N, C-alpha and C positions, 0 to 999 in steps of 0.2 A: 723502825716502825713502818709498816706498810700502809699506804693510803688507799682509799676506796673512791673510785670514780664512777659516777652514774651517767649514762647516756639517756637523755629523754628528748621527746619531740613528738610531733604528730605522726600518724601512720604514713608509711612509705617515704619517710625522709632519708632513709638509709642507715638507720641506727644499727641494724644487725651487720651490715656491710662494714661499718666503721668499727664495730666490736671485733669482727673477724680480723680486720687489718691491725688493730692495736694489739690483739692477743696472738696474732699470727696463727689463727685457727679457723675452723669451719664449724664451730660448735653451735652457732646461732643459725636458724633456718632463714635463708634469704629467698624471697619470692617477690614478684612484681605485684601481687595482690596485697592491698593495704591491710594491716592488722594481722599479719602472719605470726608475729611474735606474741604469744599468749602469756608466757610466763617469763620470769627473769632468769637470765643466765649469767654466770660469772666466769671470769678467766683471769689469768695472770698476764701482765704486760711488763716488758723490760725495755728501758731506754737509757742509754748512756750510763750503764752500770747500776741503775736503780730500778726497782720493781714496784708495781702497784696492782691492785685488783680493779678490774673493770666489770661493771654490771650493765647488762643490756635490758631495757624495759620495753613494755608494750606501748604502742602509740596511744596518745590521748587527744581529746578534743577533735577527733576525726568523725567519720561517719558513725552514726548510731549503730550499736550492735549489742548483743547479749553480754559481751565481755567488757563493755565500757566502764561500768561502775567498779568492777573488780580491778581492772588495769589502773584506773585513776587512784584507787586506794594504794596499790603497789607503788606507783610513782610518788605519791605523797610521802610514803615511808622512805623511799629512795632519797628524796630531797632532804629529808630530816637527818638521815643517817650517814650519807656519804660525806666525803671531805671536799670534793670538787664536782661541780655539775657541768656536763657538756650538753648544751642546749642546741640540738641539731635542727637546721632548717633545710628545706628543699630549695636549692638555688634556682631551679626551673620555675618555681612558683613565686619566688620572692617572699617578702613578709606578708603573711595572710592574717586575717582576723583571728584565726585559730592560734597562730603563733603569738599574737598579742595576748590572748587569753592565757596561754601557757606561761608567758612572761610574768603576768600577774599572779598566776598560780605559784610560780617559783618564789616570788617575793613574799607571798603570804606564808607558804609552807616553811620557808627557811628563815623567816623573820628578817629578811633583807640583809643578812650578814654571811651568806654562804657564797664562796667564790664561784663565779659562773663564766664559762667560755661559750660564746655564741659561735658555732661553726656552721657556715653556710656551705652545704654539701652540693655535689654535682656540678661544681664550677671547674670544668676540665681544662680550661685554657685561660691564659692571662687576659685575653680580650673580653672576658666576661667578669673580670674582677670588680668592675665598677658597680656591679649589682650588690656587692657585699656592703656598700655604703648604706644601703637601706636597713641593714641589720642594726646599725647604731641607734635607729629610732626606737628599739626595744628598751633602751636605757641601761645596757650593760657595757662595761668598759672594755672587756676583752673580746675582740671579734676577729675571726680568721676565715679565709676562703679555703676550702678543701675539696678534694675529690677522693672519696673512699675507694671508688672503683679503680682509679689510676694512681693511687698513693700520692696524690699531689698535696704538698704542704703539710704532710703528716708530721714531719720533723718540727715544724713551727708549732703545730698543735701540741705535740708532746713536750716541747720546751715550756709552753704555757702551763701545762699540767704540772710539771716538776716545780716550776716557780710558784705555783699557787697552793701546793700542798703545805701542810703545817710546817713551821720552822724546824721542829724536831724530827721531821720525816727523814728516814734514811740514816740518821746519825744519832743513835741511842747513846745517851751519856750514862756511863757506868764504870765502876771500878773494874779493872781487868781481872780481879780475883772474885768478882761477884758472880754467883750462879743464877741464871735466869730460869725459873721454874714455872711452867705453865700447867694449870689444872684444867683438863679438858674432858668433856663427856656430854652425853645427851641430857636433856632437862630432867630435873628432879632426881638426879642420881646421887646428890649429896656433895657437890663441889664446894658450895659456900660453907656448909657445915664442916667439911674437912679443912678448909682454909682457916676457919675460926678455931678449930681444935689444934691445928699446927701452930698457929700464932698466939694462941691463948687470948684471943680478943673476939669482939663482935664486929670486926671491921666490915664484913660482908653480910648483907641482909639475908636472913634465913626464913624461908616460907615454904609450906607444903605445896604451894601453887607452882606448877611447872613453868619455868621461864622467868622467875622473879628477877634474876640477875640479867640486866639488859646489856651492859657494856663491861669489858674487861676491867678489873680493879687491880692496879699495881700496888704492891706493898713491899717496902724494904724492911728487912729484919735480920738479926743475927741469931743463928741457931747452931749449936755445937761448935761455936767459935768461927763459923763461916757466914759471910754476908750473902743473903739471898734477895733477889727481887722475885716475888711471887705474883703470878698473874692468874686471877680467877676469871674464867671465861663464862660467857653465857652458854647455855646448853644447845644441843642440836636436836632437830626433829627430822622425821622422814620428809623427803621432798614433797610428797603428796599432802602432807599436813601443814605446809607453810601457808597458813590461811590468813594470819593477821600481819604477815610481812615482817613482824618483829623478829621471829625466829630465823627468817632467811638472812637478814642482815647480821644477826648474832652469829650465824654460821660463817659468813664471810669474815667477820671480825675474829672469830675463833681461829680461822686459817691464818690471819694476819698475826695473831698473838703467838701461834706456834712458830711462825717464821722468825720471831725475834727471841725465841727461847733457846736454852742449852739442853734442858731436859724436860720431857713432858710426862705428866702423870695421866694415863688413860684410865679414868674412873668409870668402872662398870658396876651395875647393880648385880650383886652375887646371885640374886634370884632370877635374873634374865641377862646373862652375859652374851657377848658375841653377836649383838644386833647389827643390822646394816649400818647404822650410824657409827657404832663402835669401829667397824671395819674401815669406814670412810675416814674417820679421824686418824686411825692408826696408819693407814696408807699415806696420808699427808705427812705425818710425823716422819715416817721412814723416808719418803721422797725428799724431805728437806734435810735429812741426815742428823736429826736430833736424837738425843738419848731418850729411851722409852722405858717406862715402868708401868706394868698393868696392876691396878689396884682394884680389888673386888670389895666394894663397900657394902655396908648393911649386912655384914657377915653375922651380926647378932640376930638377925631376923631369919636366918637360914637354919632350918631344923632337919634332922635326918635320923632314921632309925639305925643307921650304921655309921661307922667311923671313917668311911672312905669318901665322904662327900667332897672334901678338899681335893683329893687325888682325882676324883671324877671330873671336877670342874677344871682342874689344870689340863687334864687330857682333852676335855672338850675345847678349851682355848687352843691347845696345840693342834688339834684336828681341824677346827674351823678357821683358824688364823695361822697357818703354818709359816707365813712370812714373818711372824713375830716369835719364832722359836728362841731368839736371842734375848728376849725381854723377860726379866724376872717378874714373878707374880706374887703379890702381897695380899693377904686377907686382912681386912681392916673394918673398923666401925667408927665412923665419925661421931657417933652418938656417945659411945662409952670410952673412946680413945684407944681401943685395941689396935695394935699394929702401927700407930701413928709414929712412934719413935723409930720403928724399923724403916718407915718410909724415908725419913730424913737421912738415916745412915746409908740406905740404898741409893738415894740421890747422889750423895757424896761419892760413892763407889762408881756409879754409872758415869758421872761427870769425869772422874779420873780415867776410867776405861776409854772414854771417848777421845781422850787426849794422848793415848799411848802410841808409841812408835816401835816398830820392829827394825833392828839394825839390818842393813843391806846384806851383810855377810850371812846372817841367819836366814834371810829370805832366799838367798842363793843356795844355801844348804837345803832348804825346802825343795827348790827346783831339782837339785841333784839327787837327793836321797829319797824323796817321796814321789814326785811326779814321774820320775823315770820308771817307776814300777807300775804306773797306772796305764791303762789302755787309753791313749789319747784319741780325740775325735779325728775323723778323716772324711774326705769327700768321696764321691762315687768312683773316682779314678784311683782311689787307694792312697792319695797323698795325705799324710798324717800331719797333725798340728805339731809344731816344734816350739817349745818354750825356751827362750835363750836366757833371759834374766828378768828380775823383778826389782822394783824399788818402791818405797812408800813415798808418795808425792805429798800427802797432807795428813793432818789429823783433824779431829772435829768435823766430820767423822774420819776414822782411819780410811785412807784411800790409797790403793795400790795400782801401779801400772805394770803390766806384763808385756814384754816385748816378744813377739812371736813371728813366725814366718807368714801366717795368713790369719788375720783376725776373724775372717768370715767363717772359719772352721769352728770357732768357739760356740758351743751350744749352751743352753741354760742349765742342763744337767751337769756339765763339766764346770761351769762357772760356780754353781752352788757347791760342788765338790771342793773346789779351790778355796772358797770362802770358809768352808768347814775346816780345812787344813790350816788356814790362817788363824782361826779361832783356837786350834789346838796349840799353836805356837805362843799365843798370848791371850790373856783374859779380856775379851771385848764384851763381856756380858752387859746388856742394856744398850749397846751402841750398834747402829748399822755399820756394815763393812762394805765399802765400794771397791769394785775392780774395773779397770779399763784395760783394753787390749790394743796394742799398737804393732803395726807391721814393721819388721826390721829389714827384711829383704824380700825379693820375689822368688817364689817357688817355681821351678821350671815344670 
């Protein structure tokens, strides 16, 4: 299970710089002008083999501006929804009255039981570390001196983060034969109704109000003789509509839920498929190597004067989301149960496909008999790619390593061609296929 870390503090304390350091990105805008960060950004961070999500928030209790009330509401939700809070101070200023206000704000919003790390930023040298003692006056146990600019003491900060995350973080207890199934999609697409129909229960609250499901709901159940852990996630909205902050954190928690799944059901409204939210979820599922099944829900509400509606919708999905050509499409109705039994059978098949392996001798036959007849990529000097051999390094998802003379010659068109050939060798329906290219020698 992935944790969520929120960075909060007054304007210009260095929150965006710390966010960029932790996530090793430049997603957040960094500027010397206080209050540059107007919206929340999220990113993934990895430390000592574990990963967690980091959320950057706007500064609060700073200079009055038209953004203050909205930013404060955002941060209030961050305090309530995250697992660990990083309360960032500006070491140049020491502890200010605004910092004291934020400390009280954190205690009120979290009920006093949320783990807090007070990080005094901009302490670039050990000679200034005595300034960090002032931070203990805020009443929090965990205090550390850091410099986001110079990466100073970031390892100490990250050690604290890992230690303060929930006990079950990073080590999900489950039977090795258990299939983790996540139900993901935008709000009001029918995720909770589908969960109830699959499990034959009213475990998840169903309401016509978009966004009723606030947090993922895990449920263990045996279906078709197979143990499942089913995760019902809160829905997603367009970034521009993240107004009440609830949906924003639901979005991040949906990403975290996908991370710990084996197979994902991408639930789309058959009346409005392939939205930007759908594509964003799908891209995350594929990037994490999870099995994927597209479920077009509310099929009972779709009417057409011709019999080609289903074919047209499948074509639209293939055209609009070509990176999901491997994913099966199921037409379903959580209301009347149509297609629900097919969903479970397909999950079982996709999970099995995700674990398949191709023997090395068959892969080498692919290299000899198929690729030899293809026009291989070459550079401007006419030096062509040579593929020596291939092996399957992993399953879940199937991952293949190709040893070549020059990995730089491999283009996306050729890589997609190879993936298609791999799928001809074995049925990987519903599972992403990964390929990596390694140099074996130097081409003169």
